[in-house]
Legacy VTK file of the C-alpha trace (Angstrom):
# vtk DataFile Version 3.0
C-alpha trace
ASCII
DATASET POLYDATA
POINTS 462 float
128.149 83.777 110.611
126.706 86.329 108.200
130.038 86.474 106.327
130.054 82.711 105.901
126.457 82.592 104.652
126.877 85.540 102.281
130.423 84.837 101.114
129.335 84.515 97.477
126.791 87.335 97.552
127.911 90.744 96.214
127.458 93.613 98.620
125.329 95.420 96.028
122.699 92.690 96.309
121.837 93.897 99.818
120.070 97.073 98.741
116.950 99.166 99.272
115.031 97.533 96.413
115.450 94.083 97.952
114.560 95.484 101.378
111.318 97.018 100.085
110.352 93.737 98.410
111.062 91.748 101.584
109.185 94.237 103.772
106.147 94.312 101.462
105.735 90.547 101.252
107.064 89.838 104.735
104.370 92.069 106.236
101.746 89.705 104.874
102.636 87.423 107.756
100.935 89.963 110.005
97.594 89.014 108.402
97.527 85.658 110.167
99.239 87.014 113.244
96.776 89.834 113.777
93.810 87.487 113.615
95.374 84.901 115.924
96.386 87.595 118.408
93.103 89.481 118.232
90.440 86.788 118.145
91.579 84.919 121.252
91.580 88.124 123.273
88.523 89.594 121.515
86.246 86.729 122.556
87.455 87.384 126.123
86.449 91.080 125.953
83.292 91.822 127.948
81.851 94.035 125.224
82.192 91.305 122.575
80.869 88.618 124.907
77.788 90.691 125.639
77.173 91.677 122.017
77.407 88.139 120.652
75.952 86.162 123.558
79.159 84.442 124.692
78.301 84.206 128.369
76.556 81.333 130.138
73.066 82.262 131.321
69.964 80.489 132.505
68.886 79.966 128.885
72.342 79.487 127.372
74.435 76.484 128.330
78.236 76.287 128.424
78.163 73.930 125.425
76.136 76.429 123.367
78.500 79.253 124.270
81.516 77.112 123.365
79.873 76.273 120.027
79.312 79.945 119.150
82.767 80.944 120.306
84.375 78.096 118.377
82.503 79.040 115.190
83.637 82.656 115.431
87.228 81.713 116.226
87.611 79.074 113.513
85.817 80.853 110.652
88.945 82.643 109.395
90.779 79.307 109.238
87.862 77.787 107.305
87.956 80.683 104.835
91.731 80.335 104.634
91.346 76.749 103.404
89.598 78.085 100.295
91.960 81.063 100.099
95.075 78.913 100.094
93.608 76.712 97.339
92.798 79.581 94.964
96.075 81.387 95.659
98.067 79.375 93.112
95.608 80.363 90.365
96.060 84.086 90.980
99.808 83.802 91.607
100.439 81.954 88.349
97.917 83.783 86.157
98.354 87.442 87.137
101.690 87.408 88.948
102.748 87.811 92.553
102.140 91.583 92.719
98.577 91.638 91.398
97.714 88.570 93.441
98.880 90.514 96.493
96.648 93.475 95.673
93.701 91.146 95.088
94.100 89.342 98.414
94.444 92.629 100.302
91.196 93.887 98.753
89.371 90.697 99.790
90.914 90.937 103.252
89.705 94.549 103.699
86.166 93.709 102.524
85.983 90.877 105.036
87.126 93.120 107.901
84.522 95.762 107.020
81.739 93.160 106.976
83.005 91.834 110.329
83.273 95.119 112.252
79.937 96.459 110.950
77.991 93.374 112.074
76.372 95.204 115.002
75.543 92.063 116.965
74.499 90.020 113.913
76.040 86.594 114.530
75.632 85.468 110.905
77.345 88.597 109.586
80.289 88.061 111.944
80.762 84.564 110.536
80.422 85.805 106.933
82.910 88.626 107.490
85.469 86.375 109.108
85.090 83.813 106.311
85.806 86.483 103.673
88.780 87.651 105.752
90.049 84.097 105.601
89.813 84.063 101.795
92.355 86.879 101.744
94.499 85.790 104.688
94.817 82.225 103.382
96.373 83.489 100.156
99.153 85.302 102.018
100.636 82.012 103.236
101.114 80.833 99.644
102.055 83.995 97.760
104.411 85.670 100.241
106.785 82.733 100.999
106.937 81.827 97.286
107.806 85.394 96.296
110.388 85.831 99.054
112.181 82.619 98.095
112.227 83.732 94.460
113.725 87.206 94.986
116.133 86.444 97.843
119.847 85.819 97.197
120.698 82.170 97.797
122.592 82.879 101.041
119.639 84.842 102.473
116.713 82.706 101.349
115.974 81.255 104.778
116.275 84.679 106.401
113.907 86.354 103.935
111.247 83.647 104.188
111.540 83.682 107.978
110.810 87.423 107.926
107.305 86.365 106.930
106.981 84.036 109.930
108.515 86.742 112.132
105.800 89.150 111.011
103.211 86.574 112.077
104.413 87.189 115.630
104.570 90.920 115.059
100.863 90.741 114.293
100.174 88.472 117.259
101.954 90.843 119.635
100.140 93.896 118.270
96.804 92.089 118.538
97.457 91.073 122.136
98.501 94.531 123.284
95.802 96.343 121.292
93.087 94.404 123.099
94.906 94.861 126.403
94.960 98.623 125.781
91.275 98.866 124.941
90.407 96.744 127.971
92.017 99.486 130.069
90.847 102.611 128.262
87.591 101.808 126.419
84.282 101.103 128.130
83.307 97.454 128.420
79.830 98.494 127.258
81.077 99.832 123.903
81.719 97.785 120.746
84.673 100.103 120.115
86.562 98.000 122.666
87.048 95.298 120.000
86.441 97.282 116.798
89.430 99.601 117.334
91.983 96.741 117.549
90.345 94.852 114.670
90.722 97.894 112.405
94.485 97.264 112.373
93.742 94.653 109.702
92.728 97.471 107.337
95.872 99.468 108.156
98.179 96.558 107.358
96.322 95.576 104.186
96.421 99.185 102.949
100.144 99.476 103.722
100.899 96.278 101.795
98.930 97.532 98.763
100.921 100.785 98.785
104.259 98.971 99.113
103.326 96.606 96.271
103.562 99.538 93.851
107.239 100.113 94.700
108.144 96.391 94.733
109.266 94.402 91.688
107.601 91.356 90.192
109.374 88.042 90.782
112.037 87.488 88.076
111.320 83.754 88.224
107.641 84.374 87.497
108.531 86.680 84.582
110.862 84.038 83.153
108.177 81.397 83.536
105.713 83.685 81.742
108.105 83.991 78.790
109.247 87.548 79.591
112.941 86.688 79.500
114.392 90.178 79.026
112.076 91.732 81.597
112.983 88.990 84.067
116.698 89.616 83.580
116.258 93.392 83.946
114.221 92.922 87.117
116.804 90.573 88.593
119.534 93.122 87.866
117.540 95.867 89.608
116.907 93.679 92.653
120.608 92.871 92.908
121.789 96.427 92.237
124.014 95.118 89.443
124.111 95.234 85.668
122.423 92.600 83.542
125.852 91.415 82.386
127.278 90.974 85.899
128.442 87.373 86.487
126.278 87.017 89.607
123.112 88.075 87.760
123.987 85.939 84.737
124.572 82.906 86.974
121.165 83.339 88.632
119.429 83.727 85.278
121.162 80.627 83.909
120.048 78.654 86.974
116.447 79.785 86.519
116.523 79.026 82.795
118.020 75.561 83.370
115.366 74.804 85.970
112.590 75.905 83.607
113.990 73.763 80.804
114.201 70.694 83.047
110.649 71.276 84.211
109.491 71.726 80.624
110.995 68.355 79.745
109.250 66.760 82.713
105.897 68.415 82.047
102.941 66.051 81.940
100.369 68.217 80.192
98.849 71.678 80.208
96.120 73.070 82.428
95.545 71.986 86.001
95.878 68.245 85.294
99.466 68.595 84.101
100.833 70.170 87.320
98.771 67.734 89.405
100.265 64.771 87.564
103.747 66.221 88.034
103.098 66.707 91.720
101.854 63.208 92.454
103.396 60.977 89.737
107.019 62.158 89.767
108.859 60.559 92.685
110.789 63.585 93.990
107.691 65.810 93.800
105.543 63.188 95.533
108.128 63.002 98.310
108.062 66.806 98.596
104.275 67.015 98.962
104.185 64.199 101.536
106.985 65.887 103.492
105.170 69.207 103.399
101.853 67.688 104.502
103.473 65.812 107.392
105.217 68.985 108.569
101.843 70.738 108.698
100.151 67.831 110.471
102.818 67.483 113.157
103.365 71.220 113.509
99.704 72.154 113.898
98.927 69.368 116.366
101.984 70.172 118.470
99.642 72.517 120.341
101.402 75.828 119.706
98.547 77.507 117.846
95.990 76.511 120.465
98.097 78.348 123.043
98.407 81.367 120.733
94.656 81.623 120.109
93.489 80.730 123.631
96.396 82.267 125.581
94.198 84.370 127.943
92.179 81.298 128.895
95.335 79.234 129.447
96.790 81.884 131.729
93.498 81.973 133.653
93.677 78.188 134.073
97.178 78.592 135.485
95.995 80.919 138.215
96.245 84.482 136.881
93.363 86.554 138.224
91.326 89.106 136.291
90.968 89.735 132.565
93.504 92.565 132.494
96.181 90.452 134.181
95.653 87.577 131.751
95.670 89.963 128.768
98.947 91.498 129.988
100.537 88.052 130.386
99.280 87.231 126.891
100.888 90.413 125.540
104.218 89.444 127.093
103.827 86.035 125.458
103.498 87.823 122.118
106.714 89.756 122.749
108.577 86.542 123.607
107.412 84.845 120.410
108.282 87.883 118.285
111.813 88.172 119.705
112.321 84.410 119.308
111.088 84.458 115.702
113.345 87.371 114.718
116.337 85.812 116.481
115.764 82.573 114.613
115.352 84.390 111.303
118.473 86.540 111.615
120.892 84.314 113.489
119.876 80.655 113.473
117.888 79.064 110.652
120.339 79.828 107.821
123.414 79.182 109.951
122.729 76.085 112.043
120.681 74.430 109.304
116.996 73.558 108.883
117.180 70.127 110.505
119.164 71.204 113.559
116.855 74.192 114.152
113.835 71.901 113.875
115.254 69.337 116.306
116.114 71.962 118.936
112.712 73.635 118.559
110.786 70.370 118.847
112.751 69.412 121.971
112.017 72.724 123.701
108.359 72.515 122.754
108.028 68.901 123.887
109.531 69.596 127.332
107.289 72.657 127.766
104.079 70.919 126.682
104.860 67.900 128.834
105.249 70.041 131.954
102.061 72.021 131.228
100.093 68.810 130.598
101.331 67.255 133.857
100.465 70.431 135.752
96.917 70.638 134.354
96.390 66.934 135.026
97.601 66.994 138.641
96.628 70.461 139.888
92.903 71.277 139.986
92.290 73.917 137.300
90.606 77.100 138.437
88.361 78.963 136.063
88.943 82.637 135.387
85.577 83.442 136.959
86.381 81.597 140.165
89.847 83.108 140.271
88.459 86.612 139.940
85.941 86.040 142.725
88.532 84.489 145.010
86.476 81.362 145.585
89.331 79.093 144.594
93.003 79.576 145.392
96.128 77.564 144.835
98.315 76.404 147.682
101.860 77.804 147.908
103.332 74.694 146.274
100.703 74.730 143.553
101.351 78.425 142.932
105.055 77.731 142.392
104.126 74.945 139.986
101.709 77.296 138.187
104.462 79.902 137.814
106.632 77.201 136.278
103.828 76.336 133.854
103.561 80.004 132.803
107.323 80.099 132.180
107.058 76.935 130.104
104.311 78.520 127.998
106.857 81.197 127.099
109.542 78.574 126.417
107.130 76.660 124.174
106.783 79.837 122.102
110.548 79.949 121.644
110.618 76.286 120.599
107.775 76.800 118.125
109.467 79.834 116.554
112.739 77.955 116.109
111.210 74.667 114.951
107.890 74.010 113.289
106.903 77.625 112.628
109.948 78.378 110.486
109.949 75.019 108.710
106.273 75.085 107.695
106.880 78.090 105.417
110.397 77.189 104.274
109.256 73.740 103.127
106.775 75.004 100.547
109.028 77.833 99.424
112.136 75.714 98.838
111.347 72.114 97.926
109.035 72.460 94.905
110.137 73.154 91.307
109.019 76.529 89.961
106.315 75.122 87.649
104.387 73.486 90.497
105.556 75.674 93.404
102.310 77.639 93.758
100.160 74.508 93.446
102.259 72.495 95.913
102.353 75.331 98.433
98.585 75.860 98.050
97.867 72.217 98.855
100.211 72.270 101.853
98.725 75.478 103.267
95.185 74.230 102.635
96.068 71.247 104.806
97.615 73.675 107.305
94.359 75.583 107.736
92.214 72.439 107.825
94.280 71.249 110.770
94.267 74.659 112.423
90.494 75.002 112.110
89.984 71.482 113.438
92.272 72.194 116.351
90.548 75.484 117.147
87.121 73.854 117.099
88.230 70.849 119.154
89.660 73.027 121.904
86.623 75.315 122.042
84.335 72.291 122.101
85.834 71.279 125.432
83.534 73.910 126.903
86.215 75.529 129.076
87.003 78.395 126.731
LINES 1 463
462 0 1 2 3 4 5 6 7 8 9 10 11 12 13 14 15 16 17 18 19 20 21 22 23 24 25 26 27 28 29 30 31 32 33 34 35 36 37 38 39 40 41 42 43 44 45 46 47 48 49 50 51 52 53 54 55 56 57 58 59 60 61 62 63 64 65 66 67 68 69 70 71 72 73 74 75 76 77 78 79 80 81 82 83 84 85 86 87 88 89 90 91 92 93 94 95 96 97 98 99 100 101 102 103 104 105 106 107 108 109 110 111 112 113 114 115 116 117 118 119 120 121 122 123 124 125 126 127 128 129 130 131 132 133 134 135 136 137 138 139 140 141 142 143 144 145 146 147 148 149 150 151 152 153 154 155 156 157 158 159 160 161 162 163 164 165 166 167 168 169 170 171 172 173 174 175 176 177 178 179 180 181 182 183 184 185 186 187 188 189 190 191 192 193 194 195 196 197 198 199 200 201 202 203 204 205 206 207 208 209 210 211 212 213 214 215 216 217 218 219 220 221 222 223 224 225 226 227 228 229 230 231 232 233 234 235 236 237 238 239 240 241 242 243 244 245 246 247 248 249 250 251 252 253 254 255 256 257 258 259 260 261 262 263 264 265 266 267 268 269 270 271 272 273 274 275 276 277 278 279 280 281 282 283 284 285 286 287 288 289 290 291 292 293 294 295 296 297 298 299 300 301 302 303 304 305 306 307 308 309 310 311 312 313 314 315 316 317 318 319 320 321 322 323 324 325 326 327 328 329 330 331 332 333 334 335 336 337 338 339 340 341 342 343 344 345 346 347 348 349 350 351 352 353 354 355 356 357 358 359 360 361 362 363 364 365 366 367 368 369 370 371 372 373 374 375 376 377 378 379 380 381 382 383 384 385 386 387 388 389 390 391 392 393 394 395 396 397 398 399 400 401 402 403 404 405 406 407 408 409 410 411 412 413 414 415 416 417 418 419 420 421 422 423 424 425 426 427 428 429 430 431 432 433 434 435 436 437 438 439 440 441 442 443 444 445 446 447 448 449 450 451 452 453 454 455 456 457 458 459 460 461
């Protein structure tokens, strides 16, 4: 399958320079993944619950606790709405590399504000909002860059590396909190601060790697740096500037820029906006991208990712450590599924077929879980731990099936909506409006994700 997909790609194009570029920008997927993996398990940590008043007491109702927990959980998504909107400005004005360094700096500042809050609820919200300003930009800049530097036969693979790293971050977040739940005192804030500090490690690593990566040749061409763009493309491909493969790519980019220049509808922000919404093919692209985000986010996959420990408790797993371990395994399943899809499926069975198979798996899984929760009395994690409520043998078998289907839903999500939501923005927009179109799509992505996170927490069960 690889031979068929890469038949027209010279062997020299698969080189260390391309690998470093893909690793640098692919790792930005871990920004979202770390937060999604950490926050759901962090708010279930006893130390965090005590420090930020997330337990029901005589003076604190379940609704009030759910409100506080929902605010903390959703604040990164709210910040990411703004981050995804401003990303196109930085990406188009200063380039993909400097935009990456800027977002990592914002991301680190937000983490520092968050972990130094010392029980201050307002500071936690402020820190997580600033984190979101940085994290939201990754979903625009990284997929755009990866699609611009990847050889045509590997474009889907390279962009899917980003979505695969989302699950790498989720898995690390799950297991980091599981580890501290075992080895760090429940009375110490270090139980959640240690795992959260991984954000700083990843952001620092990406900044370092950005200094050995190359700027996008397409961006350089768009900025009028024709010779520099050609030289950069040659370096990324490991070929000379005069090689037919490099010349063909540069001609394609130049032709695309000329067509876009002819279709331009003005300078400044109004011009790209007019192009996006008044040219038929671009209007179709933005509607398609927005619908993919709407359907993908409300498919329920992210609610399971964020609230996985609570879901496993509802399905009968007893004790916080047992639910955190099951959540960690869920992270492994999603990571393996995402990497399998990236390397072996998306580019080779096609975008549509991958989406259809993924949606089908996810639908079957969600349907079973919904039927189970509707027909079997849910047991809270507190009741399960105390042994006051137990499932019958038949119900326990059904609960085990529901746990298996949670894992299967992760596979379906990785193959379907998760891959498509990044590929759409990276592939369907012309270069001139790519950053703007992707920003709008990802802004809509985070609006839906924040709404979903708040709606689930507002149920009062989490």
